[in-house]
C-alpha positions in Angstrom: -156.4 36.4 -131.6 -157.9 36.0 -135.0 -156.2 32.6 -135.3 -158.0 31.3 -132.2 -161.4 32.5 -133.6 -160.7 30.7 -136.8 -160.1 27.5 -134.9 -163.3 28.0 -132.9 -165.2 28.5 -136.2 -163.9 25.2 -137.4 -165.0 23.4 -134.4 -168.4 25.0 -134.4 -168.9 24.5 -138.1 -167.5 21.3 -139.7 -168.2 22.6 -143.2 -165.8 25.5 -142.6 -162.9 23.0 -142.2 -163.3 21.9 -145.9 -162.5 25.2 -147.3 -159.0 26.8 -147.3 -158.8 30.4 -146.1 -157.8 32.8 -148.8 -154.4 34.4 -148.4 -155.7 37.8 -149.5 -158.3 39.5 -147.5 -161.0 41.2 -149.6 -161.8 40.8 -153.3 -158.4 39.7 -154.4 -155.8 41.1 -156.8 -156.8 43.4 -159.6 -155.6 42.8 -163.2 -152.5 45.0 -162.6 -151.8 43.2 -159.3 -152.0 39.8 -161.2 -149.7 41.0 -164.0 -147.0 42.4 -161.5 -147.2 39.3 -159.3 -146.7 37.0 -162.3 -143.9 39.1 -163.9 -141.9 39.2 -160.6 -142.3 35.5 -160.0 -141.1 34.6 -163.5 -138.3 37.2 -163.3 -137.1 35.9 -160.0 -137.2 32.2 -161.2 -135.5 33.0 -164.6 -132.8 35.0 -162.8 -132.0 32.2 -160.5 -131.9 29.6 -163.3 -130.1 31.9 -165.7 -127.4 32.5 -163.2 -127.0 28.7 -162.7 -127.1 27.8 -166.3 -129.7 28.0 -169.1 -133.4 28.5 -168.8 -135.6 25.4 -168.4 -137.4 23.5 -165.7 -137.3 26.0 -162.8 -138.6 28.8 -165.1 -141.2 26.5 -166.7 -142.6 25.5 -163.4 -142.7 29.1 -162.3 -144.8 29.8 -165.4 -147.3 27.2 -164.4 -147.4 28.5 -160.8 -147.8 32.0 -162.1 -150.8 31.1 -164.1 -152.4 29.1 -161.3 -151.5 31.8 -158.7 -153.0 34.6 -160.9 -156.3 32.7 -161.3 -156.4 31.8 -157.6 -155.5 35.2 -156.2 -157.2 37.4 -158.7 -160.6 38.9 -158.5 -163.4 37.6 -160.6 -162.8 38.9 -164.1 -159.0 38.8 -163.9 -158.6 35.4 -165.5 -157.9 37.0 -168.9 -154.9 38.9 -167.5 -153.8 35.6 -165.8 -153.9 33.8 -169.1 -152.4 36.4 -171.4 -149.6 37.8 -169.2 -147.1 34.9 -168.7 -145.8 34.6 -172.2 -145.4 38.4 -172.4 -143.7 38.4 -168.9 -141.3 35.6 -170.0 -140.3 37.4 -173.1 -139.7 40.7 -171.4 -137.9 39.2 -168.5 -135.7 37.1 -170.9 -134.8 40.3 -172.9 -133.9 42.0 -169.5 -131.8 39.1 -168.3 -129.9 38.6 -171.5 -128.9 42.3 -171.8 -127.8 42.4 -168.1 -126.8 39.1 -166.5 -126.3 37.2 -169.9 -123.6 39.6 -171.0 -124.8 39.7 -174.5 -125.5 43.5 -174.4 -126.9 44.7 -177.6 -124.9 42.5 -180.0 -127.5 41.3 -182.5 -126.2 37.8 -183.2 -125.4 36.8 -179.6 -128.6 38.5 -178.3 -130.8 36.7 -180.9 -129.2 33.3 -180.2 -129.6 33.6 -176.5 -133.2 34.9 -176.8 -134.2 31.9 -179.0 -132.3 29.4 -176.7 -133.9 30.8 -173.5 -137.4 30.8 -174.9 -136.9 27.3 -176.4 -135.9 26.0 -173.0 -139.1 27.0 -171.4 -141.4 26.3 -174.4 -143.0 23.1 -173.3 -143.9 24.6 -170.0 -145.0 27.8 -171.6 -147.3 25.8 -173.8 -148.8 23.9 -170.8 -149.3 27.1 -168.9 -150.8 28.9 -171.8 -153.2 26.2 -172.7 -154.2 25.8 -169.1 -154.8 29.4 -168.6 -156.7 29.9 -171.7 -158.7 26.8 -171.1 -159.7 28.0 -167.6 -160.6 31.4 -169.0 -162.7 30.1 -171.9 -164.4 27.5 -169.7 -165.6 30.2 -167.3 -166.7 32.5 -170.1 -168.8 29.6 -171.5 -170.2 28.8 -168.1 -171.1 32.4 -167.5 -172.7 32.6 -170.9 -174.8 29.5 -170.1 -175.9 30.9 -166.8 -177.0 34.1 -168.5 -179.0 32.0 -171.0 -180.9 30.2 -168.3 -182.1 33.3 -166.6 -185.7 34.0 -167.3 -186.5 37.4 -168.8 -188.5 39.6 -166.4 -191.8 40.6 -167.9 -192.4 44.3 -167.9 -195.6 45.4 -166.4 -197.5 48.0 -168.3 -199.8 50.5 -166.6 
């Protein structure tokens, strides 16, 4: 029934057809929700790719999607978490996968070599995702600071 009312709204209001409906009803994901969503996406993609071979393009593309999804699905103010979390989530998921699926266990030499190899395979995508996430965050911080500077101070009335 709600789908039909959405269609009627688009017919009645042409401007409504230009905006996409948000997949999450309400304010969006909290910072913790963004972190969990990004970690699970990166872990899933890295598990898939690590079971097929070495980490690379699939994990890298999931990093970029994780940053974009965190910014898009998060509440206002969660862009910092969306920018900071993907490198940390990649590092933690890589450690988990090397110790379990990778078969390295806790052997220091093999573990270290696999860790560097896995992180190196996703490094270009990680750099793109991190620069994009931080750029988005800093741009919006600067924009908010400019908007606060344009507000005229309210004069206090003395009695």
